PQR file of N, CA, C, O and H, with PARSE charges and radii, in Angstrom:
ATOM      1  N   MET A   1     -20.418  19.987 -20.715 -0.4000 1.5000
ATOM      2  CA  MET A   1     -20.226  19.355 -19.498 -0.0000 2.0000
ATOM      3  C   MET A   1     -19.696  20.447 -18.154  0.5500 1.7000
ATOM      4  O   MET A   1     -18.497  20.725 -18.133 -0.5500 1.4000
ATOM      5  N   SER A   2     -20.341  20.865 -17.382 -0.4000 1.5000
ATOM      6  CA  SER A   2     -20.016  21.982 -16.544 -0.0000 2.0000
ATOM      7  C   SER A   2     -18.947  21.610 -15.573  0.5500 1.7000
ATOM      8  O   SER A   2     -18.767  20.535 -15.000 -0.5500 1.4000
ATOM      9  H   SER A   2     -21.314  20.638 -17.399  0.4000 1.0000
ATOM     10  N   LYS A   3     -18.137  22.953 -15.495 -0.4000 1.5000
ATOM     11  CA  LYS A   3     -17.159  22.661 -14.824 -0.0000 2.0000
ATOM     12  C   LYS A   3     -17.157  22.264 -13.246  0.5500 1.7000
ATOM     13  O   LYS A   3     -16.147  21.861 -12.668 -0.5500 1.4000
ATOM     14  H   LYS A   3     -18.283  23.827 -15.959  0.4000 1.0000
ATOM     15  N   GLN A   4     -18.580  22.453 -12.557 -0.4000 1.5000
ATOM     16  CA  GLN A   4     -18.581  21.845 -11.350 -0.0000 2.0000
ATOM     17  C   GLN A   4     -18.484  20.215 -11.611  0.5500 1.7000
ATOM     18  O   GLN A   4     -17.629  19.501 -11.088 -0.5500 1.4000
ATOM     19  H   GLN A   4     -19.400  22.780 -13.027  0.4000 1.0000
ATOM     20  N   PHE A   5     -19.388  19.812 -12.404 -0.4000 1.5000
ATOM     21  CA  PHE A   5     -19.022  18.347 -12.589 -0.0000 2.0000
ATOM     22  C   PHE A   5     -17.694  17.964 -12.897  0.5500 1.7000
ATOM     23  O   PHE A   5     -17.273  16.898 -12.448 -0.5500 1.4000
ATOM     24  H   PHE A   5     -20.083  20.392 -12.829  0.4000 1.0000
ATOM     25  N   ILE A   6     -17.002  18.657 -13.574 -0.4000 1.5000
ATOM     26  CA  ILE A   6     -15.406  18.450 -13.713 -0.0000 2.0000
ATOM     27  C   ILE A   6     -14.755  18.337 -12.516  0.5500 1.7000
ATOM     28  O   ILE A   6     -14.025  17.383 -12.250 -0.5500 1.4000
ATOM     29  H   ILE A   6     -17.344  19.523 -13.939  0.4000 1.0000
ATOM     30  N   GLY A   7     -14.992  19.331 -11.712 -0.4000 1.5000
ATOM     31  CA  GLY A   7     -14.630  19.487 -10.250 -0.0000 2.0000
ATOM     32  C   GLY A   7     -14.913  18.057  -9.429  0.5500 1.7000
ATOM     33  O   GLY A   7     -14.122  17.494  -8.673 -0.5500 1.4000
ATOM     34  H   GLY A   7     -15.585  20.107 -11.929  0.4000 1.0000
ATOM     35  N   HIS A   8     -15.909  17.742  -9.694 -0.4000 1.5000
ATOM     36  CA  HIS A   8     -16.594  16.540  -8.748 -0.0000 2.0000
ATOM     37  C   HIS A   8     -15.714  15.636  -9.313  0.5500 1.7000
ATOM     38  O   HIS A   8     -14.866  15.368  -8.461 -0.5500 1.4000
ATOM     39  H   HIS A   8     -16.551  18.200 -10.309  0.4000 1.0000
ATOM     40  N   ARG A   9     -15.471  14.926 -10.534 -0.4000 1.5000
ATOM     41  CA  ARG A   9     -15.172  13.922 -11.236 -0.0000 2.0000
ATOM     42  C   ARG A   9     -13.612  13.853 -10.661  0.5500 1.7000
ATOM     43  O   ARG A   9     -13.269  12.901  -9.960 -0.5500 1.4000
ATOM     44  H   ARG A   9     -16.160  15.144 -11.226  0.4000 1.0000
ATOM     45  N   ILE A  10     -12.742  14.865 -10.984 -0.4000 1.5000
ATOM     46  CA  ILE A  10     -11.344  15.047 -10.518 -0.0000 2.0000
ATOM     47  C   ILE A  10     -11.190  15.031  -8.913  0.5500 1.7000
ATOM     48  O   ILE A  10     -10.026  15.028  -8.512 -0.5500 1.4000
ATOM     49  H   ILE A  10     -13.021  15.638 -11.553  0.4000 1.0000
ATOM     50  N   ARG A  11     -12.230  15.020  -7.927 -0.4000 1.5000
ATOM     51  CA  ARG A  11     -11.846  14.882  -6.568 -0.0000 2.0000
ATOM     52  C   ARG A  11     -12.355  13.251  -6.450  0.5500 1.7000
ATOM     53  O   ARG A  11     -11.706  12.581  -5.647 -0.5500 1.4000
ATOM     54  H   ARG A  11     -13.176  15.022  -8.253  0.4000 1.0000
ATOM     55  N   GLU A  12     -13.325  12.640  -7.090 -0.4000 1.5000
ATOM     56  CA  GLU A  12     -13.552  11.494  -7.011 -0.0000 2.0000
ATOM     57  C   GLU A  12     -12.626  10.416  -7.767  0.5500 1.7000
ATOM     58  O   GLU A  12     -12.585   9.233  -7.430 -0.5500 1.4000
ATOM     59  H   GLU A  12     -13.853  13.185  -7.742  0.4000 1.0000
ATOM     60  N   LEU A  13     -11.966  10.910  -8.717 -0.4000 1.5000
ATOM     61  CA  LEU A  13     -10.638  10.041  -9.245 -0.0000 2.0000
ATOM     62  C   LEU A  13      -9.376  10.068  -8.405  0.5500 1.7000
ATOM     63  O   LEU A  13      -8.602   9.132  -8.204 -0.5500 1.4000
ATOM     64  H   LEU A  13     -11.999  11.872  -8.990  0.4000 1.0000
ATOM     65  N   ARG A  14      -9.293  11.561  -7.861 -0.4000 1.5000
ATOM     66  CA  ARG A  14      -8.097  11.777  -7.128 -0.0000 2.0000
ATOM     67  C   ARG A  14      -8.086  10.504  -5.640  0.5500 1.7000
ATOM     68  O   ARG A  14      -7.232   9.694  -5.279 -0.5500 1.4000
ATOM     69  H   ARG A  14      -9.922  12.322  -8.024  0.4000 1.0000
ATOM     70  N   LYS A  15      -9.421  10.841  -5.114 -0.4000 1.5000
ATOM     71  CA  LYS A  15      -9.630   9.727  -4.031 -0.0000 2.0000
ATOM     72  C   LYS A  15      -9.788   8.227  -4.455  0.5500 1.7000
ATOM     73  O   LYS A  15      -9.642   7.343  -3.610 -0.5500 1.4000
ATOM     74  H   LYS A  15     -10.115  11.499  -5.407  0.4000 1.0000
ATOM     75  N   ASN A  16     -10.024   7.996  -5.483 -0.4000 1.5000
ATOM     76  CA  ASN A  16      -9.954   6.572  -6.030 -0.0000 2.0000
ATOM     77  C   ASN A  16      -8.576   6.115  -6.180  0.5500 1.7000
ATOM     78  O   ASN A  16      -8.311   4.917  -6.086 -0.5500 1.4000
ATOM     79  H   ASN A  16     -10.142   8.713  -6.169  0.4000 1.0000
ATOM     80  N   LYS A  17      -7.540   7.140  -6.444 -0.4000 1.5000
ATOM     81  CA  LYS A  17      -6.102   6.834  -6.541 -0.0000 2.0000
ATOM     82  C   LYS A  17      -5.439   7.238  -5.234  0.5500 1.7000
ATOM     83  O   LYS A  17      -4.242   7.520  -5.292 -0.5500 1.4000
ATOM     84  H   LYS A  17      -7.756   8.113  -6.520  0.4000 1.0000
ATOM     85  N   ASN A  18      -5.990   7.295  -4.202 -0.4000 1.5000
ATOM     86  CA  ASN A  18      -5.451   7.501  -2.791 -0.0000 2.0000
ATOM     87  C   ASN A  18      -4.432   8.732  -3.234  0.5500 1.7000
ATOM     88  O   ASN A  18      -3.225   8.719  -2.992 -0.5500 1.4000
ATOM     89  H   ASN A  18      -6.963   7.066  -4.156  0.4000 1.0000
ATOM     90  N   LEU A  19      -5.157   9.837  -3.952 -0.4000 1.5000
ATOM     91  CA  LEU A  19      -3.743  11.020  -3.930 -0.0000 2.0000
ATOM     92  C   LEU A  19      -4.377  12.026  -3.036  0.5500 1.7000
ATOM     93  O   LEU A  19      -5.571  12.320  -3.107 -0.5500 1.4000
ATOM     94  H   LEU A  19      -6.137   9.847  -4.148  0.4000 1.0000
ATOM     95  N   SER A  20      -3.681  12.452  -2.341 -0.4000 1.5000
ATOM     96  CA  SER A  20      -3.924  13.858  -1.711 -0.0000 2.0000
ATOM     97  C   SER A  20      -3.802  15.312  -2.403  0.5500 1.7000
ATOM     98  O   SER A  20      -2.740  15.640  -2.933 -0.5500 1.4000
ATOM     99  H   SER A  20      -2.711  12.213  -2.283  0.4000 1.0000
ATOM    100  N   GLN A  21      -4.714  16.015  -2.386 -0.4000 1.5000
ATOM    101  CA  GLN A  21      -4.720  17.280  -3.134 -0.0000 2.0000
ATOM    102  C   GLN A  21      -3.449  17.690  -3.225  0.5500 1.7000
ATOM    103  O   GLN A  21      -3.051  17.917  -4.367 -0.5500 1.4000
ATOM    104  H   GLN A  21      -5.577  15.749  -1.955  0.4000 1.0000
ATOM    105  N   MET A  22      -2.711  17.845  -2.349 -0.4000 1.5000
ATOM    106  CA  MET A  22      -1.057  18.111  -2.639 -0.0000 2.0000
ATOM    107  C   MET A  22      -0.196  17.077  -3.452  0.5500 1.7000
ATOM    108  O   MET A  22       0.799  17.491  -4.047 -0.5500 1.4000
ATOM    109  H   MET A  22      -3.034  17.660  -1.421  0.4000 1.0000
ATOM    110  N   GLU A  23      -0.463  16.041  -3.491 -0.4000 1.5000
ATOM    111  CA  GLU A  23       0.103  15.247  -4.385 -0.0000 2.0000
ATOM    112  C   GLU A  23      -0.238  15.121  -5.861  0.5500 1.7000
ATOM    113  O   GLU A  23       0.636  14.832  -6.677 -0.5500 1.4000
ATOM    114  H   GLU A  23      -1.272  15.705  -3.008  0.4000 1.0000
ATOM    115  N   LEU A  24      -1.354  15.310  -6.170 -0.4000 1.5000
ATOM    116  CA  LEU A  24      -2.027  15.886  -7.118 -0.0000 2.0000
ATOM    117  C   LEU A  24      -1.526  17.006  -8.030  0.5500 1.7000
ATOM    118  O   LEU A  24      -1.273  17.132  -9.228 -0.5500 1.4000
ATOM    119  H   LEU A  24      -2.065  15.544  -5.506  0.4000 1.0000
ATOM    120  N   ALA A  25      -1.491  17.904  -6.725 -0.4000 1.5000
ATOM    121  CA  ALA A  25      -1.032  19.239  -7.639 -0.0000 2.0000
ATOM    122  C   ALA A  25       0.630  19.060  -7.842  0.5500 1.7000
ATOM    123  O   ALA A  25       1.118  19.739  -8.746 -0.5500 1.4000
ATOM    124  H   ALA A  25      -1.697  17.802  -5.752  0.4000 1.0000
ATOM    125  N   GLN A  26       1.377  18.347  -7.202 -0.4000 1.5000
ATOM    126  CA  GLN A  26       3.012  17.869  -7.517 -0.0000 2.0000
ATOM    127  C   GLN A  26       2.927  17.319  -8.714  0.5500 1.7000
ATOM    128  O   GLN A  26       3.668  17.796  -9.573 -0.5500 1.4000
ATOM    129  H   GLN A  26       0.981  17.795  -6.468  0.4000 1.0000
ATOM    130  N   LEU A  27       2.261  16.489  -8.997 -0.4000 1.5000
ATOM    131  CA  LEU A  27       1.937  15.923 -10.399 -0.0000 2.0000
ATOM    132  C   LEU A  27       1.638  16.637 -11.559  0.5500 1.7000
ATOM    133  O   LEU A  27       2.116  16.433 -12.676 -0.5500 1.4000
ATOM    134  H   LEU A  27       1.659  16.102  -8.299  0.4000 1.0000
ATOM    135  N   LEU A  28       0.761  17.550 -11.213 -0.4000 1.5000
ATOM    136  CA  LEU A  28       0.267  18.459 -12.479 -0.0000 2.0000
ATOM    137  C   LEU A  28       1.117  19.623 -12.362  0.5500 1.7000
ATOM    138  O   LEU A  28       1.194  20.277 -13.402 -0.5500 1.4000
ATOM    139  H   LEU A  28       0.374  17.716 -10.306  0.4000 1.0000
ATOM    140  N   GLY A  29       1.809  20.077 -11.325 -0.4000 1.5000
ATOM    141  CA  GLY A  29       3.031  21.103 -11.475 -0.0000 2.0000
ATOM    142  C   GLY A  29       1.904  22.387 -11.039  0.5500 1.7000
ATOM    143  O   GLY A  29       2.103  23.502 -11.523 -0.5500 1.4000
ATOM    144  H   GLY A  29       1.747  19.545 -10.480  0.4000 1.0000
ATOM    145  N   CYS A  30       0.877  22.193 -10.227 -0.4000 1.5000
ATOM    146  CA  CYS A  30       0.399  23.572  -9.806 -0.0000 2.0000
ATOM    147  C   CYS A  30       0.252  23.628  -8.440  0.5500 1.7000
ATOM    148  O   CYS A  30       0.894  22.730  -7.895 -0.5500 1.4000
ATOM    149  H   CYS A  30       0.716  21.288  -9.834  0.4000 1.0000
ATOM    150  N   ALA A  31      -0.381  24.377  -7.636 -0.4000 1.5000
ATOM    151  CA  ALA A  31      -0.612  24.580  -6.102 -0.0000 2.0000
ATOM    152  C   ALA A  31      -2.021  24.098  -5.635  0.5500 1.7000
ATOM    153  O   ALA A  31      -3.129  24.226  -6.156 -0.5500 1.4000
ATOM    154  H   ALA A  31      -0.902  25.106  -8.079  0.4000 1.0000
ATOM    155  N   GLN A  32      -1.609  23.499  -4.473 -0.4000 1.5000
ATOM    156  CA  GLN A  32      -2.810  22.530  -3.465 -0.0000 2.0000
ATOM    157  C   GLN A  32      -3.735  23.018  -3.702  0.5500 1.7000
ATOM    158  O   GLN A  32      -4.631  22.343  -4.209 -0.5500 1.4000
ATOM    159  H   GLN A  32      -0.709  23.395  -4.050  0.4000 1.0000
ATOM    160  N   ASN A  33      -3.997  24.878  -3.352 -0.4000 1.5000
ATOM    161  CA  ASN A  33      -5.014  25.586  -3.528 -0.0000 2.0000
ATOM    162  C   ASN A  33      -5.917  25.392  -4.754  0.5500 1.7000
ATOM    163  O   ASN A  33      -7.145  25.349  -4.696 -0.5500 1.4000
ATOM    164  H   ASN A  33      -3.269  25.426  -2.939  0.4000 1.0000
ATOM    165  N   THR A  34      -5.233  25.288  -5.790 -0.4000 1.5000
ATOM    166  CA  THR A  34      -5.631  25.180  -7.241 -0.0000 2.0000
ATOM    167  C   THR A  34      -6.946  24.095  -7.309  0.5500 1.7000
ATOM    168  O   THR A  34      -8.059  24.165  -7.830 -0.5500 1.4000
ATOM    169  H   THR A  34      -4.235  25.323  -5.837  0.4000 1.0000
ATOM    170  N   ILE A  35      -6.144  22.921  -6.409 -0.4000 1.5000
ATOM    171  CA  ILE A  35      -6.827  21.662  -6.590 -0.0000 2.0000
ATOM    172  C   ILE A  35      -8.387  21.930  -5.839  0.5500 1.7000
ATOM    173  O   ILE A  35      -9.565  21.865  -6.190 -0.5500 1.4000
ATOM    174  H   ILE A  35      -5.240  22.864  -5.986  0.4000 1.0000
ATOM    175  N   ALA A  36      -7.807  22.186  -4.901 -0.4000 1.5000
ATOM    176  CA  ALA A  36      -9.081  22.649  -4.013 -0.0000 2.0000
ATOM    177  C   ALA A  36     -10.158  23.777  -4.577  0.5500 1.7000
ATOM    178  O   ALA A  36     -11.374  23.734  -4.388 -0.5500 1.4000
ATOM    179  H   ALA A  36      -6.850  22.239  -4.616  0.4000 1.0000
ATOM    180  N   GLU A  37      -9.604  24.560  -5.142 -0.4000 1.5000
ATOM    181  CA  GLU A  37     -10.305  25.158  -5.667 -0.0000 2.0000
ATOM    182  C   GLU A  37     -11.458  24.579  -6.945  0.5500 1.7000
ATOM    183  O   GLU A  37     -12.641  24.859  -7.141 -0.5500 1.4000
ATOM    184  H   GLU A  37      -8.617  24.595  -5.296  0.4000 1.0000
ATOM    185  N   TRP A  38     -10.429  23.596  -7.723 -0.4000 1.5000
ATOM    186  CA  TRP A  38     -11.406  22.724  -8.826 -0.0000 2.0000
ATOM    187  C   TRP A  38     -12.389  21.861  -8.096  0.5500 1.7000
ATOM    188  O   TRP A  38     -13.376  21.453  -8.707 -0.5500 1.4000
ATOM    189  H   TRP A  38      -9.469  23.369  -7.564  0.4000 1.0000
ATOM    190  N   GLU A  39     -12.249  21.630  -7.166 -0.4000 1.5000
ATOM    191  CA  GLU A  39     -12.870  20.685  -6.281 -0.0000 2.0000
ATOM    192  C   GLU A  39     -14.237  21.285  -5.758  0.5500 1.7000
ATOM    193  O   GLU A  39     -15.290  20.655  -5.865 -0.5500 1.4000
ATOM    194  H   GLU A  39     -11.447  21.962  -6.670  0.4000 1.0000
ATOM    195  N   LYS A  40     -14.176  22.249  -5.318 -0.4000 1.5000
ATOM    196  CA  LYS A  40     -15.104  23.196  -4.786 -0.0000 2.0000
ATOM    197  C   LYS A  40     -16.524  22.999  -5.562  0.5500 1.7000
ATOM    198  O   LYS A  40     -16.531  23.137  -6.785 -0.5500 1.4000
ATOM    199  H   LYS A  40     -13.321  22.761  -5.231  0.4000 1.0000
ATOM    200  N   ARG A  41     -17.626  22.704  -4.928 -0.4000 1.5000
ATOM    201  CA  ARG A  41     -19.110  22.287  -5.491 -0.0000 2.0000
ATOM    202  C   ARG A  41     -19.240  23.907  -6.627  0.5500 1.7000
ATOM    203  O   ARG A  41     -19.222  23.859  -7.856 -0.5500 1.4000
ATOM    204  H   ARG A  41     -17.620  22.591  -3.934  0.4000 1.0000
ATOM    205  N   ASP A  42     -19.364  25.232  -5.779 -0.4000 1.5000
ATOM    206  CA  ASP A  42     -19.461  25.970  -6.549 -0.0000 2.0000
ATOM    207  C   ASP A  42     -17.758  26.813  -7.440  0.5500 1.7000
ATOM    208  O   ASP A  42     -17.664  27.952  -7.897 -0.5500 1.4000
ATOM    209  H   ASP A  42     -19.378  25.271  -4.780  0.4000 1.0000
ATOM    210  N   GLY A  43     -16.808  25.845  -7.401 -0.4000 1.5000
ATOM    211  CA  GLY A  43     -15.501  26.220  -7.870 -0.0000 2.0000
ATOM    212  C   GLY A  43     -15.419  26.614  -9.371  0.5500 1.7000
ATOM    213  O   GLY A  43     -16.585  26.666  -9.763 -0.5500 1.4000
ATOM    214  H   GLY A  43     -16.884  24.919  -7.031  0.4000 1.0000
ATOM    215  N   ARG A  44     -14.837  26.821 -10.070 -0.4000 1.5000
ATOM    216  CA  ARG A  44     -14.762  27.464 -11.232 -0.0000 2.0000
ATOM    217  C   ARG A  44     -13.869  26.663 -12.060  0.5500 1.7000
ATOM    218  O   ARG A  44     -13.240  27.145 -13.002 -0.5500 1.4000
ATOM    219  H   ARG A  44     -13.890  26.778  -9.751  0.4000 1.0000
ATOM    220  N   GLY A  45     -13.795  25.036 -11.591 -0.4000 1.5000
ATOM    221  CA  GLY A  45     -13.391  23.990 -12.758 -0.0000 2.0000
ATOM    222  C   GLY A  45     -11.678  24.302 -13.120  0.5500 1.7000
ATOM    223  O   GLY A  45     -11.414  25.487 -13.320 -0.5500 1.4000
ATOM    224  H   GLY A  45     -14.305  24.645 -10.825  0.4000 1.0000
ATOM    225  N   PRO A  46     -10.808  23.553 -13.188 -0.5600 1.5000
ATOM    226  CA  PRO A  46      -9.762  23.855 -14.413  0.2800 2.0000
ATOM    227  C   PRO A  46      -9.902  24.527 -15.479  0.5500 1.7000
ATOM    228  O   PRO A  46     -10.920  24.475 -16.170 -0.5500 1.4000
ATOM    229  N   SER A  47      -8.769  25.323 -15.764 -0.4000 1.5000
ATOM    230  CA  SER A  47      -8.842  26.054 -16.785 -0.0000 2.0000
ATOM    231  C   SER A  47      -8.094  25.119 -17.781  0.5500 1.7000
ATOM    232  O   SER A  47      -7.241  24.298 -17.444 -0.5500 1.4000
ATOM    233  H   SER A  47      -7.942  25.366 -15.203  0.4000 1.0000
ATOM    234  N   LYS A  48      -8.554  25.365 -19.138 -0.4000 1.5000
ATOM    235  CA  LYS A  48      -8.228  24.545 -20.207 -0.0000 2.0000
ATOM    236  C   LYS A  48      -6.946  24.135 -20.284  0.5500 1.7000
ATOM    237  O   LYS A  48      -6.704  22.944 -20.478 -0.5500 1.4000
ATOM    238  H   LYS A  48      -9.247  26.032 -19.412  0.4000 1.0000
ATOM    239  N   LYS A  49      -6.028  24.986 -20.154 -0.4000 1.5000
ATOM    240  CA  LYS A  49      -4.343  24.877 -19.970 -0.0000 2.0000
ATOM    241  C   LYS A  49      -4.271  23.215 -19.257  0.5500 1.7000
ATOM    242  O   LYS A  49      -3.485  22.343 -19.627 -0.5500 1.4000
ATOM    243  H   LYS A  49      -6.225  25.954 -19.996  0.4000 1.0000
ATOM    244  N   PHE A  50      -5.152  23.094 -18.325 -0.4000 1.5000
ATOM    245  CA  PHE A  50      -5.052  21.847 -17.388 -0.0000 2.0000
ATOM    246  C   PHE A  50      -5.867  20.504 -17.762  0.5500 1.7000
ATOM    247  O   PHE A  50      -5.650  19.389 -17.289 -0.5500 1.4000
ATOM    248  H   PHE A  50      -5.790  23.803 -18.024  0.4000 1.0000
ATOM    249  N   LEU A  51      -6.849  20.849 -18.711 -0.4000 1.5000
ATOM    250  CA  LEU A  51      -7.332  19.456 -18.919 -0.0000 2.0000
ATOM    251  C   LEU A  51      -6.974  18.417 -19.585  0.5500 1.7000
ATOM    252  O   LEU A  51      -7.408  17.271 -19.472 -0.5500 1.4000
ATOM    253  H   LEU A  51      -7.025  21.756 -19.095  0.4000 1.0000
ATOM    254  N   LYS A  52      -6.021  18.895 -20.422 -0.4000 1.5000
ATOM    255  CA  LYS A  52      -5.239  17.753 -20.969 -0.0000 2.0000
ATOM    256  C   LYS A  52      -4.374  16.953 -19.809  0.5500 1.7000
ATOM    257  O   LYS A  52      -4.603  15.789 -19.481 -0.5500 1.4000
ATOM    258  H   LYS A  52      -5.669  19.827 -20.514  0.4000 1.0000
ATOM    259  N   PRO A  53      -3.378  17.757 -19.271 -0.5600 1.5000
ATOM    260  CA  PRO A  53      -2.774  17.015 -18.425  0.2800 2.0000
ATOM    261  C   PRO A  53      -3.400  16.068 -16.959  0.5500 1.7000
ATOM    262  O   PRO A  53      -2.936  15.128 -16.313 -0.5500 1.4000
ATOM    263  N   ILE A  54      -4.599  16.837 -16.874 -0.4000 1.5000
ATOM    264  CA  ILE A  54      -5.306  16.001 -15.844 -0.0000 2.0000
ATOM    265  C   ILE A  54      -5.509  14.803 -16.474  0.5500 1.7000
ATOM    266  O   ILE A  54      -5.241  13.815 -15.791 -0.5500 1.4000
ATOM    267  H   ILE A  54      -4.975  17.600 -17.399  0.4000 1.0000
ATOM    268  N   SER A  55      -6.073  14.535 -18.045 -0.4000 1.5000
ATOM    269  CA  SER A  55      -6.765  13.421 -18.566 -0.0000 2.0000
ATOM    270  C   SER A  55      -5.704  12.480 -18.293  0.5500 1.7000
ATOM    271  O   SER A  55      -5.851  11.429 -17.669 -0.5500 1.4000
ATOM    272  H   SER A  55      -6.290  15.338 -18.600  0.4000 1.0000
ATOM    273  N   GLU A  56      -4.210  13.078 -18.986 -0.4000 1.5000
ATOM    274  CA  GLU A  56      -3.129  12.068 -19.266 -0.0000 2.0000
ATOM    275  C   GLU A  56      -2.962  11.240 -18.075  0.5500 1.7000
ATOM    276  O   GLU A  56      -2.885  10.011 -18.094 -0.5500 1.4000
ATOM    277  H   GLU A  56      -4.090  13.931 -19.493  0.4000 1.0000
ATOM    278  N   MET A  57      -2.890  12.248 -16.670 -0.4000 1.5000
ATOM    279  CA  MET A  57      -2.487  11.472 -15.608 -0.0000 2.0000
ATOM    280  C   MET A  57      -3.252  10.862 -14.937  0.5500 1.7000
ATOM    281  O   MET A  57      -2.822  10.229 -13.973 -0.5500 1.4000
ATOM    282  H   MET A  57      -2.952  13.245 -16.656  0.4000 1.0000
ATOM    283  N   ILE A  58      -4.556  10.874 -15.236 -0.4000 1.5000
ATOM    284  CA  ILE A  58      -5.729   9.689 -14.497 -0.0000 2.0000
ATOM    285  C   ILE A  58      -5.473   8.601 -15.294  0.5500 1.7000
ATOM    286  O   ILE A  58      -5.480   7.484 -14.777 -0.5500 1.4000
ATOM    287  H   ILE A  58      -4.905  11.389 -16.019  0.4000 1.0000
ATOM    288  N   LEU A  59      -5.189   8.771 -16.780 -0.4000 1.5000
ATOM    289  CA  LEU A  59      -5.058   7.473 -17.600 -0.0000 2.0000
ATOM    290  C   LEU A  59      -3.570   6.919 -17.523  0.5500 1.7000
ATOM    291  O   LEU A  59      -3.290   5.763 -17.841 -0.5500 1.4000
ATOM    292  H   LEU A  59      -5.183   9.679 -17.200  0.4000 1.0000
ATOM    293  N   TYR A  60      -2.793   7.699 -17.145 -0.4000 1.5000
ATOM    294  CA  TYR A  60      -1.294   7.070 -16.692 -0.0000 2.0000
ATOM    295  C   TYR A  60      -1.500   6.197 -15.330  0.5500 1.7000
ATOM    296  O   TYR A  60      -1.140   5.030 -15.178 -0.5500 1.4000
ATOM    297  H   TYR A  60      -3.021   8.638 -16.887  0.4000 1.0000
ATOM    298  N   LEU A  61      -2.219   7.099 -14.284 -0.4000 1.5000
ATOM    299  CA  LEU A  61      -2.438   6.161 -12.808 -0.0000 2.0000
ATOM    300  C   LEU A  61      -3.352   5.289 -13.235  0.5500 1.7000
ATOM    301  O   LEU A  61      -3.108   4.267 -12.594 -0.5500 1.4000
ATOM    302  H   LEU A  61      -2.511   8.048 -14.407  0.4000 1.0000
ATOM    303  N   SER A  62      -4.208   5.096 -13.896 -0.4000 1.5000
ATOM    304  CA  SER A  62      -4.970   3.953 -13.921 -0.0000 2.0000
ATOM    305  C   SER A  62      -4.187   2.737 -14.928  0.5500 1.7000
ATOM    306  O   SER A  62      -4.597   1.577 -14.871 -0.5500 1.4000
ATOM    307  H   SER A  62      -4.406   5.926 -14.417  0.4000 1.0000
ATOM    308  N   PHE A  63      -3.235   3.049 -15.685 -0.4000 1.5000
ATOM    309  CA  PHE A  63      -2.239   2.105 -16.153 -0.0000 2.0000
ATOM    310  C   PHE A  63      -1.680   1.403 -15.160  0.5500 1.7000
ATOM    311  O   PHE A  63      -1.847   0.233 -14.814 -0.5500 1.4000
ATOM    312  H   PHE A  63      -2.902   3.991 -15.732  0.4000 1.0000
ATOM    313  N   ILE A  64      -0.797   2.507 -14.620 -0.4000 1.5000
ATOM    314  CA  ILE A  64       0.243   1.622 -13.485 -0.0000 2.0000
ATOM    315  C   ILE A  64      -0.257   1.065 -12.257  0.5500 1.7000
ATOM    316  O   ILE A  64       0.563   0.522 -11.517 -0.5500 1.4000
ATOM    317  H   ILE A  64      -0.661   3.457 -14.901  0.4000 1.0000
ATOM    318  N   PHE A  65      -1.490   1.108 -11.910 -0.4000 1.5000
ATOM    319  CA  PHE A  65      -2.347   0.426 -10.909 -0.0000 2.0000
ATOM    320  C   PHE A  65      -2.964  -0.915 -11.576  0.5500 1.7000
ATOM    321  O   PHE A  65      -3.067  -1.877 -10.814 -0.5500 1.4000
ATOM    322  H   PHE A  65      -2.157   1.549 -12.511  0.4000 1.0000
ATOM    323  N   PHE A  66      -3.263  -1.034 -12.528 -0.4000 1.5000
ATOM    324  CA  PHE A  66      -3.913  -2.311 -13.342 -0.0000 2.0000
ATOM    325  C   PHE A  66      -2.806  -3.233 -14.059  0.5500 1.7000
ATOM    326  O   PHE A  66      -3.136  -4.214 -14.725 -0.5500 1.4000
ATOM    327  H   PHE A  66      -3.180  -0.253 -13.147  0.4000 1.0000
ATOM    328  N   CYS A  67      -1.367  -2.815 -13.858 -0.4000 1.5000
ATOM    329  CA  CYS A  67      -0.335  -3.679 -14.708 -0.0000 2.0000
ATOM    330  C   CYS A  67       0.100  -4.253 -13.476  0.5500 1.7000
ATOM    331  O   CYS A  67       0.993  -5.099 -13.471 -0.5500 1.4000
ATOM    332  H   CYS A  67      -1.099  -2.018 -13.316  0.4000 1.0000
TER
END
């Protein structure tokens, strides 16, 4: 899976949860410009350090919105 695809999916999922880049950054403990860089079409995508927290956050947000 390419980093570009991951960045696109992060943006799509963030928007589906009505989160701003700043809100997602605060939840993950990173800067807003980090989220913006991940989501860029030619961006580098998240580092391995953030992949697990991102997936956990998406699962958590999905759970609380469906319960």
